[in-house]
LUMVEXFI-748700 format. One line per 8 residues: their letters; for each residue x, y, z of N, C-alpha, C. Coordinates in steps of 0.2 Angstrom, whole numbers. Example, Ala and Ser with C-alpha at 12.3 -4.5 7.8 and 13.67 -1.06 7.14 Angstrom:
BEGIN
as = 66:-28:39:62:-22:39:66:-16:39; 64:-11:35:68:-5:36:64:0:39 $
//
This chain:
BEGIN
xxxxxxxx = -16:69:124:-18:71:117:-25:73:116; -26:78:113:-33:81:112:-35:77:106; -42:77:105:-45:74:100:-50:79:96; -52:77:90:-56:81:86:-53:82:79; -57:81:74:-55:82:68:-52:89:66; -54:94:69:-52:101:68:-46:103:72; -44:99:76:-38:101:81:-32:97:79; -26:100:80:-20:96:80:-19:92:85 $
xxxxxxxx = -16:86:84:-15:81:89:-7:80:90; -5:80:95:3:79:96:4:72:99; 9:69:96:11:62:98:18:62:101; 19:61:107:25:61:110:29:55:110; 36:55:109:40:49:110:40:45:103; 38:48:98:37:44:92:44:44:88; 47:38:87:53:38:83:52:35:76; 47:32:74:45:30:68:38:30:66 $
xxxxxxxx = 36:32:60:29:32:58:29:27:52; 23:23:53:22:18:48:15:20:45; 14:21:39:8:23:36:5:18:31; -1:18:31:-5:15:26:-5:19:19; -7:16:14:-8:20:7:-15:22:6; -19:17:4:-26:19:1:-30:22:7; -32:28:5:-36:32:10:-32:36:15; -26:35:15:-22:38:20:-17:43:17 $
xxxxxxxx = -12:40:13:-7:45:9:-10:47:3; -15:43:0:-17:44:-7:-25:42:-7; -28:43:-12:-35:42:-13:-36:34:-15; -41:31:-12:-43:25:-14:-45:24:-21; -48:30:-23:-50:30:-30:-45:29:-35; -39:31:-34:-33:30:-38:-32:23:-40; -32:19:-34:-31:12:-35:-37:8:-39; -43:10:-37:-48:6:-40:-51:9:-46 $
xxxxxxxx = -50:15:-48:-52:18:-54:-47:19:-59; -40:19:-57:-35:20:-62:-31:14:-62; -28:11:-57:-23:6:-57:-26:-1:-59; -32:-3:-56:-35:-9:-58:-38:-9:-65; -41:-4:-67:-44:-4:-74:-38:-4:-79; -33:-1:-77:-27:-1:-82:-24:-8:-83; -23:-11:-77:-20:-18:-77:-25:-23:-81; -31:-22:-80:-36:-26:-83:-36:-25:-91 $
xxxxxxxx = -36:-19:-93:-36:-17:-100:-29:-19:-104; -24:-19:-100:-17:-19:-104:-14:-26:-102; -16:-30:-98:-13:-36:-96:-12:-41:-102; -18:-42:-105:-17:-47:-111:-12:-45:-116; -12:-39:-118:-7:-37:-123:0:-37:-120; 1:-35:-114:7:-35:-111:10:-42:-111; 6:-47:-109:9:-54:-108:11:-56:-115; 6:-55:-120:8:-58:-127:14:-55:-130 $
xxxxxxxx = 16:-48:-128:22:-45:-130:28:-47:-127; 27:-50:-121:33:-51:-116:34:-58:-114; 31:-63:-118:31:-70:-116:38:-73:-116; 43:-69:-118:50:-72:-118:54:-69:-112; 51:-64:-109:55:-61:-103:54:-65:-97; 60:-67:-94:61:-71:-88:56:-70:-83; 55:-64:-81:50:-62:-75:43:-63:-77; 41:-63:-84:34:-65:-86:34:-72:-86 $
xxxxxxxx = 39:-75:-89:38:-83:-89:37:-86:-83; 41:-83:-78:41:-86:-71:34:-85:-68; 31:-79:-69:24:-78:-66:18:-82:-70; 19:-83:-77:15:-87:-80:15:-95:-78; 21:-97:-77:22:-104:-74:19:-104:-67; 20:-99:-63:17:-99:-56:9:-99:-57; 6:-95:-62:-1:-95:-63:-3:-102:-65; 0:-105:-69:-2:-112:-71:-2:-117:-65 $
xxxxxxxx = 3:-116:-61:3:-120:-55:-4:-119:-50; -5:-112:-50:-11:-110:-46:-18:-113:-49; -17:-113:-56:-23:-116:-60:-24:-123:-59; -18:-127:-58:-18:-134:-58:-18:-137:-65; -15:-133:-70:-14:-135:-77:-8:-133:-79; -3:-137:-79:4:-135:-81:5:-135:-88; 0:-137:-92:1:-137:-99:-4:-131:-102; -7:-127:-98:-11:-122:-101:-7:-117:-105 $
xxxxxxxx = -10:-115:-111:-7:-111:-116:-8:-103:-113; -5:-99:-117:-5:-92:-114:-12:-89:-114; -16:-91:-119:-23:-88:-119:-27:-91:-113; -26:-97:-112:-29:-100:-106:-27:-96:-99; -21:-95:-99:-18:-92:-93:-21:-84:-92; -21:-81:-98:-24:-74:-98:-31:-74:-96; -35:-79:-99:-42:-79:-97:-43:-80:-89; -38:-85:-86:-39:-86:-79:-37:-80:-75 $
xxxxxxxx = -32:-76:-77:-30:-70:-74:-35:-65:-74; -39:-64:-80:-44:-59:-80:-50:-62:-76; -51:-68:-75:-56:-71:-71:-54:-69:-63; -48:-70:-62:-46:-68:-55:-47:-61:-53; -45:-57:-58:-46:-49:-57:-54:-48:-56; -58:-51:-60:-65:-50:-59:-68:-52:-52; -65:-57:-50:-66:-60:-43:-63:-57:-37; -58:-52:-39:-54:-49:-34:-50:-53:-30 $
xxxxxxxx = -47:-58:-33:-43:-63:-30:-36:-61:-29; -33:-62:-23:-26:-60:-21:-22:-66:-23; -20:-67:-29:-16:-72:-31:-9:-69:-33; -4:-73:-30:3:-71:-31:5:-69:-38; 4:-73:-42:6:-72:-49:2:-66:-52; -4:-66:-51:-8:-60:-53:-5:-53:-51; -4:-53:-44:-2:-47:-41:5:-45:-45; 9:-50:-46:16:-49:-49:15:-46:-56 $
xxxxxxxx = 11:-49:-60:10:-47:-67:7:-40:-67; 2:-39:-62:-1:-32:-62:4:-27:-61; 9:-29:-56:14:-24:-55:19:-22:-61; 20:-27:-65:24:-26:-71:20:-22:-76; 13:-23:-77:9:-19:-81:9:-12:-78; 8:-11:-72:8:-4:-69:15:0:-70; 20:-4:-69:27:-1:-70:27:2:-77; 25:-2:-82:25:0:-89:20:7:-90 $
xxxxxxxx = 15:7:-86:11:13:-86:14:19:-83; 17:18:-77:20:23:-74:26:26:-78; 30:21:-81:36:24:-85:34:27:-91; 29:25:-94:27:28:-100:23:35:-99; 22:37:-93:18:43:-91:11:43:-92; 8:37:-92:0:36:-93:-3:39:-86; 0:39:-81:-2:41:-74:3:42:-69; 2:45:-64:7:46:-58:3:44:-52 $
xxxxxxxx = 7:41:-47:5:39:-41:2:44:-37; -5:44:-35:-8:49:-31:-6:49:-24; -4:55:-22:-2:57:-15:-5:63:-13; -9:64:-8:-12:70:-6:-7:75:-4; -8:81:-6:-3:87:-4:-1:87:3; -6:86:7:-5:87:15:0:81:17; -1:75:14:3:69:15:10:71:13; 11:73:7:18:75:4:21:80:9 $
xxxxxxxx = 18:85:11:21:90:15:23:88:22; 19:84:25:21:81:31:26:76:31; 26:72:26:31:67:26:38:70:24; 38:75:20:44:79:19:47:82:25; 43:84:30:45:87:36:47:81:41; 43:76:41:44:70:46:51:67:44; 52:66:38:58:62:36:65:65:39; 64:71:41:70:74:45:70:73:52 $
xxxxxxxx = 64:70:55:63:70:62:63:62:64; 60:58:60:59:51:62:60:46:56; 60:40:57:60:35:52:54:34:49; 53:33:43:47:32:39:46:25:36; 41:22:36:39:16:33:32:16:30; 31:11:26:25:10:22:22:3:24; 16:2:26:13:-5:26:6:-5:23; 6:-8:17:0:-9:13:-1:-16:11 $
xxxxxxxx = -8:-17:9:-9:-24:7:-7:-25:0; -5:-19:-4:-2:-20:-10:5:-22:-9; 8:-25:-14:15:-28:-14:20:-22:-13; 25:-24:-10:31:-19:-9:33:-16:-16; 33:-21:-21:34:-18:-28:30:-13:-30; 23:-14:-29:18:-9:-31:19:-3:-27; 20:-3:-20:21:2:-16:27:7:-19; 33:4:-21:38:7:-23:37:11:-30 $
xxxxxxxx = 33:8:-34:31:11:-40:27:17:-39; 22:16:-34:17:22:-33:21:28:-30; 26:27:-26:30:33:-23:36:34:-27; 38:30:-31:43:31:-36:41:36:-42; 35:35:-44:32:39:-49:26:43:-47; 27:46:-41:21:50:-38:20:56:-41; 14:60:-39:13:66:-42:18:71:-40; 22:70:-35:28:74:-33:35:72:-35 $
xxxxxxxx = 35:67:-39:41:64:-41:43:58:-37; 49:56:-37:52:50:-33:52:52:-26; 48:49:-22:48:49:-15:51:43:-11; 53:38:-15:56:32:-12:62:33:-7; 66:38:-8:72:39:-3:69:41:4; 63:44:4:61:46:11:59:40:15; 58:34:12:56:28:16:61:23:18; 62:21:24:67:17:26:65:10:24 $
xxxxxxxx = 59:8:24:57:1:22:49:1:21; 48:-5:18:41:-6:15:39:-13:18; 32:-13:20:29:-20:22:23:-21:18; 22:-27:16:16:-29:13:13:-35:17; 8:-39:15:5:-44:19:10:-50:20; 16:-50:17:21:-55:19:22:-55:27; 21:-50:30:22:-49:37:16:-51:41; 10:-52:37:4:-54:40:-2:-49:38 $
xxxxxxxx = -8:-51:39:-14:-47:37:-14:-41:41; -17:-36:38:-16:-29:41:-21:-29:47; -26:-33:48:-30:-33:54:-28:-38:59; -22:-40:59:-19:-45:64:-14:-42:68; -15:-43:75:-10:-40:80:-3:-43:78; -2:-49:76:4:-52:75:8:-48:70; 5:-46:65:8:-42:59:12:-36:62; 9:-33:66:12:-27:69:18:-28:74 $
xxxxxxxx = 17:-34:77:22:-36:81:28:-38:77; 27:-41:71:32:-43:66:36:-36:64; 32:-31:62:34:-25:60:39:-22:65; 36:-22:71:40:-19:77:47:-22:78; 47:-29:77:53:-33:78:58:-31:73; 55:-30:66:60:-28:61:63:-21:61; 58:-17:64:61:-10:65:66:-9:70; 64:-13:76:69:-13:81:68:-8:86 $
xxxxxxxx = 62:-5:87:61:0:92:55:-2:96; 54:0:102:49:-1:106:42:1:103; 37:-3:104:31:-2:101:28:5:102; 29:7:108:26:14:110:29:19:106; 35:18:103:38:23:99:36:23:92; 31:19:90:29:18:83:22:21:83; 21:25:77:14:28:76:12:25:69; 6:22:69:3:19:63:-3:23:61 $
xxxxxxxx = -3:25:55:-8:29:52:-12:25:47; -19:25:47:-23:21:43:-30:24:43; -34:23:38:-41:25:38:-45:19:40; -43:13:42:-47:7:43:-46:6:51; -52:6:54:-52:5:61:-49:-2:63; -51:-7:60:-49:-14:62:-41:-14:61; -38:-11:56:-31:-11:56:-28:-7:62; -31:-1:64:-28:3:69:-29:-1:76 $
xxxxxxxx = -35:-5:76:-36:-9:82:-30:-14:83; -29:-17:78:-23:-22:78:-17:-19:80; -15:-13:77:-9:-10:79:-9:-8:86; -15:-5:89:-15:-3:96:-14:-9:100; -17:-15:99:-16:-21:103:-9:-23:103; -5:-21:98:2:-23:98:6:-17:101; 3:-12:104:6:-7:108:8:-1:104; 6:0:98:8:6:94:3:11:96 $
xxxxxxxx = 6:17:95:2:23:95:-2:23:88; -8:26:88:-12:26:82:-16:32:80; -17:33:74:-22:39:72:-25:37:66; -32:39:66:-36:37:60:-37:43:55; -35:42:49:-37:47:44:-44:47:42; -48:52:43:-55:52:41:-56:57:36; -55:55:29:-55:60:24:-61:61:20; -66:57:22:-73:57:19:-78:56:24 $
xxxxxxxx = -84:60:23:-89:59:27:-92:52:27; -95:50:33:-98:44:33:-94:38:34; -87:39:35:-83:33:37:-84:30:43; -83:24:44:-83:20:50:-77:23:55; -79:25:61:-73:27:65:-73:23:72; -67:23:75:-67:20:81:-65:24:87; -61:22:92:-59:26:97:-52:28:97; -50:28:91:-43:31:90:-43:39:88 $
xxxxxxxx = -38:42:90:-38:49:88:-39:50:80; -43:55:78:-45:56:72:-42:63:69; -40:63:63:-38:69:59:-41:68:52; -42:74:49:-44:74:42:-38:75:37; -32:77:40:-27:79:36:-20:77:40; -15:75:36:-8:74:40:-6:81:43; -8:86:41:-6:93:44:-8:93:51; -13:90:53:-16:90:60:-12:85:65 $
xxx = -7:82:62:-3:77:66:4:81:68; 5:81:74:12:84:77:16:79:80; 22:79:79:26:74:83:32:78:86 $
//
């Protein structure tokens, strides 16, 4: 394989592609400048308007358990959720409630899931050639929302499966071994795409083929093949 951000790189023997989202298929800014602020702004009102919905009741009760206060009222839970957002905590109930708020935002047309045009075009082509999967630190639910309400419409039928941190952290070799086991193909037939060197290192240690998306100047790069666009990847 040749290297260099301006050259196409061919990967042989690939039967499945597993791709990251933030900084890879779409902009990191979309998550941090659109989704997170939207959830922070709309979460209190959403909870107060939906306190009778079973899925909201379930997550409020889970939040109370995580707070260690089973008798906390709705206002106290909301205050705690907002504090967790401010602290960037990865709390299960918070992530679930954020997902519900994001779904409301997507379905009302307040925004669409950002996907780079080059990622859209390549994924459209690749789905006819290989099996496609997503692996992101965001929940599977959030992943499906983003691609279900993408800039290019509903792309969820293109993906055979979705993985989140339930299979393990993205910088841990064992996570990729778990993914490989679930996909059921030899590791060398799997290609992982990400913008984060430590994630690619872990995937490579598990035997995956790897490529780093370097979409902005000044990014930390490793010894993985590098491209600036999906269009430079050939399989």
